[in-house]
ZALO-596712 format. One record per residue (C-alpha): residue in one letter; z, y, x negated; residue number from 0. Coordinates in Angstrom, 3 decimals, padded with zeros to 6 digits. Example, Ala and Ser with C-alpha at 12.3 -4.5 7.8 and 13.67 -1.06 7.14 Angstrom:
PT  residuo         z         y         x  num
PT        A   007.800  -004.500  -012.300    0
PT        S   007.140  -001.060  -013.670    1
This chain:
PT  residuo         z         y         x  num
PT        X   000.000   000.000   000.000    0
PT        X   000.659   002.363  -002.870    1
PT        X  -002.945   002.036  -004.043    2
PT        X  -004.215   003.175  -000.645    3
PT        X  -001.944   006.207  -000.335    4
PT        X  -003.957   008.554  -002.585    5
PT        X  -007.062   007.793  -000.521    6
PT        X  -005.212   008.599   002.675    7
PT        X  -003.963   011.846   001.205    8
PT        X  -007.498   012.729   000.123    9
PT        X  -008.756   011.946   003.613   10
PT        X  -006.132   014.185   005.228   11
PT        X  -006.867   017.068   002.873   12
PT        X  -010.622   016.687   003.287   13
PT        X  -010.472   016.615   007.087   14
PT        X  -008.102   019.579   007.094   15
PT        X  -010.457   021.673   004.943   16
PT        X  -013.638   020.501   006.665   17
PT        X  -012.418   020.785   010.268   18
PT        X  -010.300   023.915   009.889   19
PT        X  -013.285   026.337   010.049   20
PT        X  -014.364   024.652   013.284   21
PT        X  -011.043   025.160   015.046   22
PT        X  -010.647   028.942   014.846   23
PT        X  -012.565   032.166   014.292   24
PT        X  -011.098   034.662   011.868   25
PT        X  -011.471   038.432   012.001   26
PT        X  -013.623   038.420   008.847   27
PT        X  -015.965   035.892   010.407   28
PT        X  -016.301   037.981   013.579   29
PT        X  -016.977   041.098   011.472   30
PT        X  -019.690   039.287   009.500   31
PT        X  -021.397   038.130   012.689   32
PT        X  -021.215   041.672   014.086   33
PT        X  -022.823   043.165   010.964   34
PT        X  -025.598   040.568   011.021   35
PT        X  -026.241   041.267   014.696   36
PT        X  -026.579   044.981   013.884   37
PT        X  -029.346   044.236   011.380   38
PT        X  -031.019   041.902   013.845   39
PT        X  -030.774   044.578   016.535   40
PT        X  -032.456   047.078   014.204   41
PT        X  -035.189   044.509   013.644   42
PT        X  -035.650   044.080   017.391   43
PT        X  -036.082   047.842   017.773   44
PT        X  -038.609   047.881   014.895   45
PT        X  -040.532   045.032   016.484   46
PT        X  -040.632   046.841   019.819   47
PT        X  -042.182   049.771   017.996   48
PT        X  -044.766   047.533   016.353   49
PT        X  -045.485   045.690   019.608   50
PT        X  -046.003   048.969   021.457   51
PT        X  -048.062   050.845   018.852   52
PT        X  -049.644   048.009   016.881   53
PT        X  -049.793   047.198   013.169   54
PT        X  -050.712   050.822   012.446   55
PT        X  -046.963   051.476   012.098   56
PT        X  -046.940   049.228   009.014   57
PT        X  -048.344   049.963   005.558   58
PT        X  -050.990   047.244   005.893   59
PT        X  -054.594   048.384   006.125   60
PT        X  -058.014   046.786   005.903   61
PT        X  -057.898   046.548   002.086   62
PT        X  -054.322   045.197   001.892   63
PT        X  -053.887   043.220   005.085   64
PT        X  -050.854   041.210   003.917   65
PT        X  -047.564   042.704   002.797   66
PT        X  -043.856   042.118   003.248   67
PT        X  -044.322   039.729   006.148   68
PT        X  -046.388   037.193   004.211   69
PT        X  -044.158   037.707   001.171   70
PT        X  -041.099   036.770   003.219   71
PT        X  -042.913   033.807   004.746   72
PT        X  -043.710   032.373   001.310   73
PT        X  -040.162   033.163   000.104   74
PT        X  -038.462   031.289   002.966   75
PT        X  -040.865   028.373   002.655   76
PT        X  -039.847   028.264  -000.998   77
PT        X  -036.088   028.176  -000.516   78
PT        X  -036.486   025.433   002.099   79
PT        X  -037.178   023.084  -000.809   80
PT        X  -033.438   023.011  -001.611   81
PT        X  -032.620   020.447   001.049   82
PT        X  -035.391   018.083   000.018   83
PT        X  -034.479   018.326  -003.632   84
PT        X  -030.698   017.961  -003.442   85
PT        X  -030.320   015.710  -000.445   86
PT        X  -033.311   013.396  -000.716   87
PT        X  -034.111   013.153  -004.411   88
PT        X  -030.493   012.949  -005.529   89
PT        X  -029.723   010.398  -002.805   90
PT        X  -032.512   008.212  -004.117   91
PT        X  -031.204   008.663  -007.676   92
PT        X  -027.669   007.694  -006.494   93
PT        X  -026.241   010.828  -008.136   94
PT        X  -022.663   010.730  -006.875   95
PT        X  -021.900   014.333  -007.826   96
PT        X  -024.218   015.538  -005.057   97
PT        X  -021.939   014.206  -002.269   98
PT        X  -020.137   017.505  -001.425   99
PT        X  -023.291   019.637  -001.483  100
PT        X  -025.933   017.636   000.383  101
PT        X  -024.941   019.034   003.775  102
PT        X  -025.411   022.650   002.671  103
PT        X  -028.795   021.837   001.149  104
PT        X  -029.926   020.411   004.479  105
PT        X  -028.606   023.522   006.272  106
PT        X  -030.669   025.763   003.984  107
PT        X  -033.838   023.769   004.637  108
PT        X  -033.615   023.844   008.426  109
PT        X  -032.531   027.508   008.636  110
PT        X  -035.290   028.641   006.272  111
PT        X  -037.946   026.693   008.183  112
PT        X  -036.812   028.298   011.436  113
PT        X  -037.055   031.845   010.038  114
PT        X  -040.285   031.446   008.001  115
PT        X  -042.783   031.176   010.909  116
PT        X  -041.268   034.262   012.550  117
PT        X  -042.864   036.385   009.822  118
PT        X  -046.273   034.891   010.572  119
PT        X  -045.869   036.006   014.185  120
PT        X  -044.898   039.473   012.946  121
PT        X  -047.956   039.603   010.703  122
PT        X  -050.235   038.768   013.630  123
PT        X  -049.142   041.873   015.493  124
PT        X  -049.404   040.373   018.956  125
PT        X  -047.678   036.967   019.270  126
PT        X  -050.271   035.876   021.857  127
PT        X  -052.776   035.617   018.997  128
PT        X  -051.023   032.449   017.863  129
PT        X  -052.839   030.530   020.595  130
PT        X  -056.165   031.486   018.995  131
PT        X  -055.260   029.377   015.983  132
PT        X  -055.065   026.279   018.175  133
PT        X  -058.037   027.148   020.379  134
PT        X  -060.453   028.512   017.777  135
PT        X  -058.886   027.228   014.554  136
PT        X  -061.128   025.437   012.071  137
PT        X  -060.024   022.253   010.348  138
PT        X  -061.656   023.551   007.167  139
PT        X  -059.092   026.362   006.981  140
PT        X  -055.795   025.868   005.092  141
PT        X  -054.185   028.148   007.693  142
PT        X  -054.621   025.356   010.246  143
PT        X  -053.204   022.809   007.810  144
PT        X  -050.231   025.086   007.207  145
PT        X  -049.333   025.223   010.900  146
PT        X  -049.262   021.448   011.274  147
PT        X  -047.575   021.000   007.891  148
PT        X  -044.818   023.453   008.789  149
PT        X  -044.262   021.820   012.182  150
PT        X  -044.027   018.358   010.612  151
PT        X  -041.709   019.596   007.865  152
PT        X  -039.364   021.323   010.329  153
PT        X  -039.150   018.366   012.716  154
PT        X  -038.658   015.879   009.881  155
PT        X  -035.965   018.003   008.211  156
PT        X  -034.114   018.522   011.502  157
PT        X  -034.099   014.768   012.209  158
PT        X  -032.972   014.048   008.662  159
PT        X  -030.105   016.539   009.002  160
PT        X  -029.081   015.082   012.366  161
PT        X  -029.048   011.490   011.108  162
PT        X  -026.719   012.430   008.247  163
PT        X  -024.511   014.321   010.726  164
PT        X  -023.897   011.460   013.174  165
PT        X  -020.814   009.952   011.442  166
PT        X  -019.251   013.392   010.993  167
PT        X  -019.892   014.249   014.639  168
PT        X  -018.011   011.069   015.527  169
PT        X  -015.151   012.160   013.258  170
PT        X  -015.072   015.513   015.056  171
PT        X  -015.087   013.707   018.401  172
PT        X  -012.106   011.547   017.451  173
PT        X  -010.173   014.141   015.437  174
PT        X  -006.794   015.230   016.798  175
PT        X  -007.295   018.603   015.116  176
PT        X  -010.290   019.278   017.395  177
PT        X  -008.805   017.796   020.563  178
PT        X  -009.121   021.056   022.516  179
PT        X  -012.337   022.258   020.849  180
PT        X  -014.768   023.883   023.343  181
PT        X  -017.665   021.895   021.848  182
PT        X  -015.963   018.532   022.305  183
PT        X  -018.700   017.540   024.740  184
PT        X  -021.334   018.278   022.072  185
PT        X  -019.607   016.052   019.524  186
PT        X  -019.393   013.260   022.058  187
PT        X  -023.007   013.578   023.183  188
PT        X  -024.612   013.750   019.731  189
PT        X  -022.358   011.156   018.106  190
PT        X  -024.334   008.568   020.168  191
PT        X  -021.482   006.058   020.480  192
PT        X  -020.951   005.889   016.726  193
PT        X  -017.985   003.622   015.932  194
PT        X  -018.532   003.079   012.229  195
PT        X  -019.294  -000.620   012.499  196
PT        X  -021.050  -002.483   009.726  197
PT        X  -024.246  -002.863   011.747  198
PT        X  -024.315   000.868   012.541  199
PT        X  -023.834   001.776   008.876  200
PT        X  -026.597  -000.639   007.938  201
PT        X  -029.062   000.838   010.448  202
PT        X  -028.163   004.395   009.453  203
PT        X  -028.636   003.614   005.762  204
PT        X  -032.049   002.066   006.418  205
PT        X  -033.171   004.999   008.567  206
PT        X  -031.964   007.580   006.057  207
PT        X  -033.713   005.620   003.323  208
PT        X  -037.003   005.841   005.209  209
PT        X  -036.623   009.565   005.787  210
PT        X  -035.663   010.145   002.148  211
PT        X  -038.943   008.600   001.055  212
PT        X  -041.055   010.338   003.702  213
PT        X  -039.592   013.852   003.552  214
PT        X  -040.329   014.362  -000.164  215
PT        X  -044.154   014.129   000.073  216
PT        X  -044.029   016.129   003.314  217
PT        X  -042.169   018.937   001.530  218
PT        X  -044.488   018.870  -001.478  219
PT        X  -047.540   018.922   000.788  220
PT        X  -046.094   021.882   002.712  221
PT        X  -045.750   024.019  -000.418  222
PT        X  -049.126   022.800  -001.650  223
PT        X  -050.894   023.851   001.540  224
PT        X  -049.143   027.239   001.454  225
PT        X  -050.486   027.786  -002.061  226
PT        X  -053.983   026.791  -000.943  227
PT        X  -053.980   029.659   001.565  228
PT        X  -054.212   031.908  -001.495  229
PT        X  -056.127   029.685  -003.921  230
PT        X  -058.924   028.990  -001.404  231
PT        X  -059.376   032.663  -000.494  232
PT        X  -062.159   034.584  -002.246  233
PT        X  -059.868   036.786  -004.306  234
PT        X  -060.237   036.703  -008.060  235
PT        X  -056.501   036.949  -008.944  236
PT        X  -055.850   033.925  -006.688  237
PT        X  -058.654   031.859  -008.213  238
PT        X  -056.387   029.248  -009.797  239
PT        X  -056.374   025.458  -009.597  240
PT        X  -052.702   025.183  -010.564  241
PT        X  -051.308   027.241  -007.684  242
PT        X  -050.079   024.108  -005.903  243
PT        X  -047.865   022.996  -008.810  244
PT        X  -046.904   026.638  -009.409  245
PT        X  -045.663   027.041  -005.831  246
PT        X  -043.775   023.746  -005.847  247
PT        X  -042.020   024.684  -009.107  248
PT        X  -041.153   028.136  -007.781  249
PT        X  -039.861   026.623  -004.540  250
PT        X  -037.524   024.304  -006.433  251
PT        X  -036.349   027.239  -008.559  252
PT        X  -035.519   029.563  -005.677  253
PT        X  -034.154   026.735  -003.514  254
PT        X  -031.572   025.691  -006.100  255
PT        X  -030.621   029.353  -006.550  256
PT        X  -029.951   029.851  -002.830  257
PT        X  -027.897   026.650  -002.755  258
PT        X  -025.709   027.859  -005.637  259
PT        X  -025.070   031.167  -003.859  260
PT        X  -024.227   029.431  -000.575  261
PT        X  -021.886   027.030  -002.365  262
PT        X  -020.010   029.934  -003.943  263
PT        X  -019.662   031.762  -000.618  264
PT        X  -018.405   028.739   001.325  265
PT        X  -016.127   027.729  -001.549  266
PT        X  -014.397   031.086  -001.334  267
PT        X  -014.459   031.477   002.438  268
PT        X  -013.266   027.968   003.391  269
PT        X  -011.099   027.225   000.317  270
PT        X  -013.210   024.276  -000.806  271
PT        X  -012.311   024.578  -004.482  272
PT        X  -011.238   020.933  -004.620  273
PT        X  -014.717   019.758  -003.607  274
PT        X  -017.037   022.404  -005.084  275
PT        X  -015.949   022.178  -008.683  276
PT        X  -017.229   023.856  -011.819  277
PT        X  -019.125   020.687  -012.683  278
PT        X  -021.190   020.983  -009.499  279
PT        X  -022.160   024.537  -010.398  280
PT        X  -022.953   023.500  -013.956  281
PT        X  -025.182   020.639  -012.824  282
PT        X  -027.069   022.899  -010.442  283
PT        X  -027.180   025.533  -013.187  284
PT        X  -028.877   023.045  -015.507  285
PT        X  -031.436   022.370  -012.795  286
PT        X  -031.905   026.117  -012.323  287
PT        X  -032.544   026.590  -016.048  288
PT        X  -034.981   023.671  -016.134  289
PT        X  -037.001   025.072  -013.237  290
PT        X  -036.983   028.535  -014.821  291
PT        X  -038.666   027.003  -017.876  292
PT        X  -041.239   025.365  -015.615  293
PT        X  -041.991   028.713  -013.948  294
PT        X  -042.267   030.331  -017.403  295
PT        X  -044.745   027.663  -018.438  296
PT        X  -046.964   028.346  -015.433  297
PT        X  -046.837   032.097  -016.062  298
PT        X  -047.806   031.754  -019.710  299
PT        X  -050.510   029.190  -018.920  300
PT        X  -052.037   031.367  -016.205  301
PT        X  -052.065   034.718  -017.980  302
PT        X  -053.010   033.408  -021.431  303
PT        X  -056.082   031.599  -020.114  304
PT        X  -057.123   034.487  -017.866  305
PT        X  -056.452   037.050  -020.598  306
PT        X  -058.446   035.084  -023.146  307
PT        X  -061.566   034.983  -020.973  308
PT        X  -061.196   038.306  -019.059  309
PT        X  -063.745   037.067  -016.551  310
PT        X  -064.917   039.484  -013.869  311
PT        X  -062.315   042.027  -012.804  312
PT        X  -059.364   040.201  -014.395  313
PT        X  -059.217   042.849  -017.114  314
PT        X  -058.359   045.464  -014.485  315
PT        X  -055.883   043.123  -012.765  316
PT        X  -054.003   042.228  -015.968  317
PT        X  -053.950   045.855  -017.043  318
PT        X  -052.383   046.845  -013.736  319
PT        X  -049.939   043.927  -014.015  320
PT        X  -048.701   044.490  -017.573  321
PT        X  -049.009   048.244  -018.218  322
PT        X  -050.134   049.740  -014.919  323
PT        X  -048.478   050.489  -011.575  324
PT        X  -047.411   046.846  -011.067  325
PT        X  -045.799   046.573  -014.514  326
PT        X  -042.245   047.520  -013.398  327
PT        X  -042.342   044.710  -010.834  328
PT        X  -043.738   042.132  -013.229  329
PT        X  -041.411   042.824  -016.161  330
PT        X  -038.409   042.881  -013.839  331
PT        X  -039.491   039.503  -012.550  332
PT        X  -040.172   038.134  -016.043  333
PT        X  -036.934   039.298  -017.666  334
PT        X  -034.351   039.152  -014.886  335
PT        X  -036.022   036.437  -012.829  336
PT        X  -036.886   033.930  -015.552  337
PT        X  -035.376   034.736  -018.953  338
PT        X  -031.877   035.901  -017.982  339
PT        X  -031.056   032.968  -015.612  340
PT        X  -032.035   030.487  -018.339  341
PT        X  -029.939   032.314  -020.941  342
PT        X  -026.887   032.557  -018.665  343
PT        X  -026.946   028.788  -018.218  344
PT        X  -027.823   028.006  -021.844  345
PT        X  -025.029   030.067  -023.424  346
PT        X  -021.799   027.978  -023.461  347
PT        X  -019.520   030.966  -022.779  348
PT        X  -021.331   031.950  -019.564  349
PT        X  -022.082   028.490  -018.145  350
PT        X  -018.352   027.764  -018.054  351
PT        X  -017.971   030.508  -015.446  352
PT        X  -018.952   030.035  -011.811  353
PT        X  -019.493   033.788  -011.539  354
PT        X  -022.168   033.813  -014.236  355
PT        X  -023.932   030.804  -012.734  356
PT        X  -023.990   032.549  -009.345  357
PT        X  -025.328   035.682  -011.077  358
PT        X  -028.092   033.578  -012.633  359
PT        X  -028.964   032.190  -009.184  360
PT        X  -029.003   035.682  -007.664  361
PT        X  -031.276   037.013  -010.416  362
PT        X  -033.547   033.999  -010.018  363
PT        X  -034.051   034.656  -006.301  364
PT        X  -034.622   038.376  -006.788  365
PT        X  -037.187   037.515  -009.424  366
PT        X  -038.907   034.932  -007.235  367
PT        X  -039.107   037.404  -004.345  368
PT        X  -040.808   039.912  -006.671  369
PT        X  -043.144   037.166  -007.877  370
PT        X  -044.222   036.383  -004.292  371
PT        X  -044.712   040.118  -003.665  372
PT        X  -046.919   040.389  -006.750  373
PT        X  -049.015   037.415  -005.666  374
PT        X  -049.611   038.822  -002.180  375
PT        X  -049.901   042.567  -002.783  376
PT        X  -051.146   042.447  -006.356  377
PT        X  -053.944   040.052  -005.499  378
PT        X  -055.101   042.073  -002.507  379
PT        X  -054.915   045.418  -004.349  380
PT        X  -057.760   044.456  -006.677  381
PT        X  -060.943   045.937  -005.120  382
PT        X  -063.833   043.735  -004.090  383
PT        X  -066.241   046.642  -004.575  384
PT        X  -066.391   049.251  -007.390  385
PT        X  -063.791   051.644  -006.036  386
PT        X  -060.196   052.498  -006.866  387
PT        X  -057.526   049.821  -006.318  388
PT        X  -055.682   049.985  -003.024  389
PT        X  -052.069   051.141  -002.727  390
PT        X  -049.572   049.484  -000.421  391
PT        X  -046.275   051.035   000.627  392
PT        X  -044.136   049.273   003.266  393
PT        X  -042.860   051.380   006.152  394
PT        X  -039.416   051.396   007.737  395
PT        X  -040.666   048.941   010.354  396
PT        X  -041.463   046.320   007.698  397
PT        X  -038.228   046.876   005.786  398
PT        X  -036.234   046.624   009.024  399
PT        X  -037.896   043.372   010.052  400
PT        X  -037.420   041.976   006.545  401
PT        X  -033.690   042.810   006.706  402
PT        X  -033.510   041.273   010.189  403
PT        X  -035.109   038.071   008.906  404
PT        X  -032.598   037.754   006.081  405
PT        X  -029.765   038.511   008.512  406
PT        X  -031.116   035.875   010.902  407
PT        X  -031.151   033.286   008.125  408
PT        X  -027.551   034.091   007.156  409
PT        X  -026.505   034.076   010.829  410
PT        X  -027.968   030.606   011.366  411
PT        X  -026.007   029.259   008.401  412
PT        X  -022.898   031.111   009.599  413
PT        X  -023.125   029.581   013.071  414
PT        X  -023.913   026.070   011.822  415
PT        X  -020.829   025.898   009.592  416
PT        X  -018.710   026.769   012.629  417
PT        X  -020.163   023.896   014.658  418
PT        X  -020.303   021.023   012.157  419
PT        X  -018.477   020.416   008.847  420
PT        X  -019.974   022.155   005.817  421
PT        X  -019.487   019.050   003.675  422
PT        X  -020.502   015.443   004.293  423
PT        X  -017.030   014.119   005.117  424
PT        X  -018.058   010.545   005.852  425
PT        X  -020.019   010.151   002.613  426
PT        X  -017.151   011.447   000.523  427
PT        X  -014.699   009.132   002.288  428
PT        X  -016.994   006.142   001.842  429
PT        X  -017.258   006.924  -001.839  430
PT        X  -013.469   007.149  -002.238  431
PT        X  -012.683   003.894  -000.444  432
PT        X  -011.297   001.215  -002.757  433
PT        X  -013.819  -001.427  -003.679  434
PT        X  -013.112  -004.911  -002.347  435
PT        X  -011.366  -007.208  -004.807  436
PT        X  -013.522  -010.099  -005.937  437
PT        X  -012.363  -013.480  -004.765  438
PT        X  -011.157  -015.854  -007.516  439
PT        X  -013.667  -018.359  -008.687  440
PT        X  -012.918  -021.812  -007.344  441
PT        X  -014.551  -025.111  -008.064  442
PT        X  -015.277  -027.554  -005.304  443
PT        X  -015.679  -031.222  -006.142  444
PT        X  -018.644  -032.654  -004.302  445
PT        X  -017.949  -036.172  -003.040  446
PT        X  -021.563  -037.086  -002.422  447
PT        X  -022.720  -036.305  -005.962  448
PT        X  -020.058  -037.082  -008.565  449
PT        X  -019.860  -034.479  -011.294  450
PT        X  -021.559  -031.723  -009.204  451
PT        X  -019.525  -028.504  -009.182  452
PT        X  -020.213  -025.344  -007.179  453
PT        X  -018.642  -021.941  -007.819  454
PT        X  -017.914  -019.752  -004.840  455
PT        X  -020.230  -016.756  -004.807  456
PT        X  -022.841  -018.549  -006.952  457
PT        X  -026.055  -019.639  -005.211  458
PT        X  -026.845  -022.427  -007.652  459
PT        X  -024.771  -025.526  -008.536  460
PT        X  -023.891  -026.182  -012.124  461
PT        X  -025.573  -029.036  -013.973  462
PT        X  -023.756  -032.306  -013.156  463
PT        X  -021.608  -033.790  -015.886  464
PT        X  -022.887  -037.227  -016.966  465
PT        X  -020.458  -040.153  -016.487  466
PT        X  -018.457  -041.193  -019.497  467
PT        X  -019.634  -044.820  -019.352  468
PT        X  -023.288  -043.808  -019.244  469
PT        X  -023.597  -044.849  -015.613  470
PT        X  -023.015  -048.574  -016.231  471
PT        X  -020.918  -050.440  -013.729  472
């Protein structure tokens, strides 16, 4: 009994920390929700203005027809990669350190995929134009592929999140701490009669295993198709065959960064220091640094090859990028978005601090947002005819809707962590359970075949011992 006691204590502490945010609403939480709703309300007012007057209230014109909206769409599609990476890939690799953080990764994926298509509707001007894509859309267009890819990715990620939530919903249903919870009916309905039997665990493990294998290529294909929207458009700065790998690498980079930031916030807000340890931040920091090197590689490979040839108007584009009006954006992205995050993780003094790792993640996401802005606006600013490059300046409507989108993403995460536990309680408890003690090896004398011995737990009998008298009677 003494060997089981520490596990019981761990279970009590874990359920207390995981279920406590679900049982009450603090004043700070209410204030955060109120502030987010203010930003969303400002976005609603800005959208009413755009809906009433048209896209003329934005800074987009015929020469630069994409701006902040498409930039935010690509950014949110990118950070959605966090759930696939942490939850699916690390599950397959049986990396036990990922147990406390898989749930948050799945939250990030679903919330980002809900917000991302909103910016496409904003970019269309009138939301009724979305039907034209289904009625008059061409299968040759990557825009059509993107719609079906995004829908598949969102549905698959939501199902994957729900499957991993079922045991925890059953724990919430049966918990005495949540006996009077107003969402008790929700826990009971979505727990689908989960009792934790061996057969249920077996079926859940098999189903999760299938989704782990399927969701990874779906996620990669989603980011690939998004990159093809640019690479297959007749714009010289987008004329690159490596955009697909570039976008996937950037998605992994920004996704890990968002996950680190979310971990730090929930660790502080819900007092989860026992479960989100420095080692978790260091491991994610190593991944962040590795992906920053991958993004650096793609940058160097792209600009060195283009700069060596200087084909067409690339001389003008690179001049604007490195020493022209786009230079402040690019060098901010290069230094603070790629170099500094890698250095903060590489230096021993800084990687021992959670604060510096979070700073590296924040810089990485700022840099990746600038990089998406440069791809969209910088590529469209290069003229197709011999006239001066176009200038794009977002208006208050675009900035307001961008802020509303970020606030909506944060609000979704904020509401989710008040409905279901922020950590995978059942997985952590399963991992902490004591392993069954192996039964002692016994030998059974077989009466039918003298000298034949079988060990319990062994599928094959040992070689029979020959009789002493050689078999003579």
